[in-house]
C-alpha positions as CSV (number, residue, x, y, z in Angstrom):
1,M,45.2,5.2,-5.8
2,A,42.0,3.9,-6.0
3,D,40.1,1.5,-3.6
4,A,36.6,0.5,-4.4
5,S,33.3,0.3,-2.6
6,L,34.3,-1.8,0.3
7,D,31.7,-1.4,3.2
8,Q,32.6,-0.6,7.0
9,P,34.2,-3.4,8.5
10,D,32.6,-5.6,11.4
11,L,35.6,-7.6,12.7
12,T,33.9,-9.8,15.1
13,R,31.1,-11.3,13.3
14,T,30.1,-12.1,9.8
15,S,26.7,-11.5,8.3
16,P,25.1,-14.7,6.5
17,E,24.3,-14.4,2.8
18,R,21.9,-16.0,0.6
19,G,20.6,-17.9,3.5
20,E,23.7,-19.3,4.5
21,E,24.8,-20.2,7.8
22,S,27.6,-17.6,9.2
23,V,31.5,-18.7,9.3
24,P,33.4,-18.7,12.6
25,E,35.0,-15.8,13.2
26,A,38.5,-15.5,12.0
27,L,40.6,-15.2,15.4
28,G,43.0,-18.1,15.3
29,A,42.1,-19.1,11.7
30,K,45.3,-18.7,9.0
31,V,44.0,-17.1,6.1
32,T,46.2,-19.4,4.1
33,D,43.7,-22.0,4.8
34,G,40.7,-20.0,3.9
35,I,37.5,-18.8,5.6
36,R,34.3,-20.0,4.1
37,L,30.8,-18.2,3.9
38,G,28.7,-20.3,1.7
39,T,29.9,-20.6,-1.7
40,L,32.3,-17.8,-0.9
41,E,36.0,-18.2,0.3
42,V,38.3,-15.7,1.3
43,R,42.3,-16.8,1.3
44,L,45.4,-15.7,-0.6
45,A,46.1,-16.2,-4.0
46,Q,48.0,-19.7,-4.4
47,S,49.4,-19.5,-8.1
48,A,50.1,-16.6,-10.9
49,A,46.7,-17.6,-12.5
50,E,44.9,-16.1,-9.4
51,I,46.8,-13.2,-9.3
52,D,46.2,-12.7,-12.9
53,W,42.6,-13.1,-12.0
54,A,42.7,-10.6,-9.1
55,Q,44.4,-8.3,-11.9
56,A,41.4,-8.5,-14.6
57,L,38.8,-7.8,-11.6
58,R,41.3,-4.6,-10.8
59,Y,41.2,-3.6,-14.3
60,R,37.2,-4.1,-14.6
61,V,36.9,-1.9,-11.3
62,F,39.5,0.6,-11.6
63,Y,39.6,1.3,-15.4
64,E,35.9,0.4,-16.7
65,E,33.8,1.1,-13.9
66,M,35.7,4.2,-12.2
67,A,37.2,5.5,-15.7
68,A,40.7,5.5,-14.4
69,V,43.4,5.9,-17.3
70,P,45.2,2.7,-17.8
71,S,48.7,2.6,-19.5
72,P,49.1,1.2,-23.1
73,A,50.5,-2.0,-21.5
74,M,47.6,-2.6,-19.2
75,Q,45.1,-1.6,-21.7
76,A,46.5,-4.0,-24.3
77,E,46.2,-6.9,-21.4
78,R,43.0,-5.5,-19.5
79,R,44.9,-6.0,-16.7
80,D,46.0,-3.5,-13.7
81,F,49.3,-4.3,-12.4
82,D,52.7,-2.8,-11.2
83,D,56.1,-4.0,-9.7
84,Y,54.6,-4.6,-6.3
85,D,52.1,-7.4,-7.5
86,G,55.3,-10.1,-8.0
87,V,56.2,-9.2,-4.0
88,A,52.8,-9.0,-2.3
89,D,50.5,-11.5,-0.7
90,H,47.0,-10.9,-2.7
91,L,43.9,-11.9,-0.8
92,L,41.0,-13.3,-2.8
93,V,37.5,-13.6,-2.2
94,I,36.1,-16.7,-4.3
95,D,32.8,-17.7,-5.1
96,H,33.1,-21.1,-5.8
97,A,29.6,-21.2,-7.5
98,R,30.9,-19.4,-10.6
99,G,33.3,-22.2,-11.5
100,N,37.3,-22.5,-11.8
101,G,38.6,-19.6,-13.6
102,P,38.9,-15.9,-13.8
103,D,35.2,-15.2,-13.0
104,M,35.4,-16.8,-9.7
105,V,37.6,-13.9,-8.0
106,V,35.1,-11.5,-7.0
107,G,37.1,-9.4,-4.3
108,T,40.5,-8.5,-3.7
109,Y,43.2,-6.8,-1.6
110,R,46.8,-6.4,-1.9
111,L,48.9,-7.0,1.1
112,I,52.3,-5.8,1.3
113,R,54.7,-6.2,4.1
114,R,58.6,-5.2,4.9
115,P,60.1,-7.9,3.3
116,A,58.3,-7.7,0.2
117,A,58.5,-4.0,0.0
118,E,62.4,-4.6,0.5
119,K,62.3,-6.3,-2.9
120,V,61.1,-3.4,-4.4
121,G,63.0,-1.2,-2.7
122,R,59.8,0.8,-1.2
123,F,56.2,0.7,0.0
124,Y,53.9,1.7,-2.7
125,S,52.7,4.5,-0.4
126,S,55.8,6.1,-0.3
127,D,55.1,7.3,-3.9
128,E,52.8,9.9,-2.5
129,Y,53.9,10.3,1.5
130,D,56.9,10.3,3.6
131,I,56.3,7.4,5.4
132,G,59.2,7.6,7.7
133,P,57.2,7.5,11.1
134,L,55.5,4.4,10.3
135,L,58.6,3.0,8.9
136,A,60.3,3.5,12.5
137,Y,57.1,2.0,14.2
138,P,58.1,-1.1,15.9
139,G,57.0,-4.5,14.9
140,E,55.6,-5.8,11.5
141,I,53.8,-3.2,9.3
142,L,51.3,-4.1,6.6
143,E,50.3,-1.8,3.5
144,L,46.8,-2.4,2.4
145,G,46.0,-1.5,-1.2
146,R,44.1,-2.1,-4.5
147,S,40.9,-3.2,-2.8
148,C,38.2,-3.7,-4.9
149,V,34.9,-5.9,-4.9
150,D,32.8,-7.1,-8.5
151,A,29.5,-4.8,-8.3
152,G,27.4,-7.7,-8.0
153,Y,29.0,-8.7,-4.6
154,R,29.1,-5.1,-2.8
155,S,26.6,-6.6,-0.3
156,R,27.6,-6.4,3.6
157,G,28.3,-10.4,4.0
158,S,31.0,-10.8,1.0
159,M,32.7,-7.5,2.0
160,Q,33.0,-8.4,5.7
161,L,34.2,-11.6,4.5
162,L,37.2,-10.0,2.9
163,W,37.9,-8.0,6.3
164,Q,37.9,-11.3,7.9
165,G,40.5,-12.2,5.8
166,I,42.7,-9.2,6.5
167,A,42.2,-10.0,10.4
168,A,43.4,-13.4,10.1
169,Y,46.2,-12.0,8.1
170,V,47.0,-9.4,10.6
171,F,46.9,-12.1,13.5
172,Q,49.0,-14.7,11.6
173,H,51.7,-12.5,11.1
174,D,51.6,-10.4,14.3
175,I,51.1,-7.0,12.6
176,A,51.3,-4.1,14.6
177,L,50.3,-1.4,12.3
178,M,48.2,-1.2,9.1
179,F,48.5,1.7,6.4
180,G,47.8,2.7,3.2
181,C,46.3,5.3,0.7
182,A,42.4,5.3,0.4
183,S,40.9,7.6,-2.3
184,L,38.1,10.4,-2.3
185,P,36.4,10.7,-5.9
186,G,37.7,13.4,-8.1
187,T,40.6,15.6,-8.3
188,D,39.1,19.0,-7.1
189,P,40.1,19.5,-3.4
190,D,37.9,22.5,-3.0
191,A,35.0,20.4,-4.0
192,L,35.9,18.0,-1.4
193,A,37.0,20.8,1.6
194,E,34.3,19.7,3.8
195,P,35.4,15.7,4.5
196,L,39.0,16.8,3.7
197,A,38.9,19.2,6.5
198,Y,36.9,17.0,8.6
199,L,39.6,14.4,8.3
200,H,42.1,17.2,9.1
201,H,40.6,18.3,12.3
202,H,38.9,15.2,13.6
203,H,41.6,12.5,12.7
204,L,44.5,13.7,12.3
205,A,47.4,11.3,13.1
206,P,49.6,12.0,16.4
207,P,53.1,13.0,15.3
208,D,54.5,9.9,15.9
209,L,52.2,8.1,13.4
210,R,51.8,11.1,10.8
211,A,53.1,10.3,7.3
212,R,53.1,13.6,5.5
213,A,52.2,14.2,1.7
214,L,55.6,14.4,-0.5
215,P,56.4,18.5,-0.5
216,E,55.9,18.5,-4.7
217,R,52.3,16.6,-4.0
218,Y,50.9,17.9,-0.9
219,V,47.6,19.3,-0.9
220,S,46.6,20.7,2.7
221,L,43.5,19.1,4.2
222,D,42.9,22.2,6.5
223,R,40.4,23.8,3.8
224,M,37.8,25.1,6.6
225,E,37.3,26.2,10.0
226,K,36.7,23.6,12.6
227,D,33.3,25.5,13.6
228,R,32.3,25.6,10.0
229,I,32.3,21.9,9.4
230,D,29.0,19.7,9.5
231,P,30.4,16.2,10.9
232,K,27.4,14.5,9.6
233,R,27.4,15.8,6.4
234,A,31.2,15.3,5.9
235,L,30.9,11.6,7.0
236,N,28.0,10.8,4.5
237,V,30.1,12.2,1.8
238,L,33.4,9.9,2.9
239,P,33.6,6.6,0.6
240,P,32.8,3.7,2.9
241,L,36.0,2.3,3.2
242,I,37.4,5.4,4.8
243,K,34.3,5.4,6.9
244,G,35.2,1.9,7.9
245,Y,39.1,2.5,8.3
246,L,38.0,5.6,11.0
247,R,35.3,2.8,12.6
248,L,38.5,0.9,13.7
249,G,40.1,4.0,15.3
250,G,42.2,5.0,12.1
251,F,44.1,8.1,11.6
252,I,44.7,10.3,8.9
253,G,48.3,11.4,7.6
254,D,49.3,15.3,7.0
255,G,48.0,16.4,3.5
256,S,46.2,14.9,0.4
257,V,47.6,13.8,-2.9
258,I,45.6,14.2,-6.2
259,D,46.1,11.0,-8.6
260,H,45.1,11.9,-11.7
261,Q,45.6,8.4,-13.2
262,F,42.7,7.3,-10.9
263,N,40.9,10.5,-10.9
264,T,41.0,10.5,-7.2
265,T,42.2,12.4,-4.2
266,D,44.2,10.4,-1.7
267,V,44.6,10.3,1.8
268,C,47.2,8.5,4.1
269,I,45.3,6.0,6.6
270,V,46.8,4.6,9.6
271,V,45.4,2.1,11.8
272,K,46.9,0.2,14.9
273,T,46.1,-3.1,15.2
274,D,45.5,-3.4,18.7
275,L,41.9,-2.0,18.3
276,I,41.4,-5.2,16.4
277,T,43.2,-7.6,18.7
278,D,40.9,-5.6,21.5
279,K,37.6,-6.6,19.7
280,Y,38.5,-10.1,18.8
281,F,39.6,-11.1,22.2
282,K,36.1,-9.6,23.9
283,H,34.3,-11.1,21.2
284,Y,35.5,-14.5,22.2
285,E,35.9,-14.0,26.1
286,R,32.2,-13.1,25.8
287,R,31.5,-16.3,23.9
288,S,33.6,-18.5,26.2
289,R,31.7,-17.1,29.1
290,D,28.2,-17.7,27.2
291,S,29.5,-21.1,26.7
292,Q,30.0,-22.0,30.2
293,T,26.9,-20.6,31.5
294,G,24.7,-21.9,28.7
């Protein structure tokens, strides 16, 4: 499954964009209410039409820009869709300067919690990984996927706004664990040997959080000895989204999976959200102290 061009998350602040003032951080905000940054807003989709617009953006990015292979139905409708879209929450970045229609959706992320997954019978990631250890985790869990941003909006400000929306959703629903499949471009694991081996040796999830690629799809991450890896070079090759998850303290599951439809090599990402909570609380404690002494 492809995730397209999301920058590394900074969940404590939003950078100004186009000369606008930065919006307040999302702690305590409800993503259903929307979080603004100039003409941009991040919120959940509020109608079937808005979900359709997100699917149109996904089609443009995944199938037209990244050359994934659509089904005949997707190609006919020029939409990326599956059974999960009807039960998921769809986080949108909207540019109000682009009117009220399909073009206003410039970023999206699909969010699936336990109750939504139960309606389909499984999480999306279970098509690639045995996620039993994640399902056994106490508390609410959240699967992230289908992330993409329009090519004209891949500046730091708009993408950080999308991360602000995720953080607000995490707080609103008391999410304890986030996970999902993230992608490296290409389907030749030998060509990706160094970044895959780097993830295996430096970021492998502990056993109680270690999803494992399904046996029939399992491709080993351990493709190089640890002392042969140049960590800096490996990190430079990794897509920004994966580096962003690692920055949050994310872990990698055991094994990768080749996704021929999306022309990618997928890894399973796991992030404990208490790390996000700590960042927010430390940031707000600092601001509270500053306001009291200012």
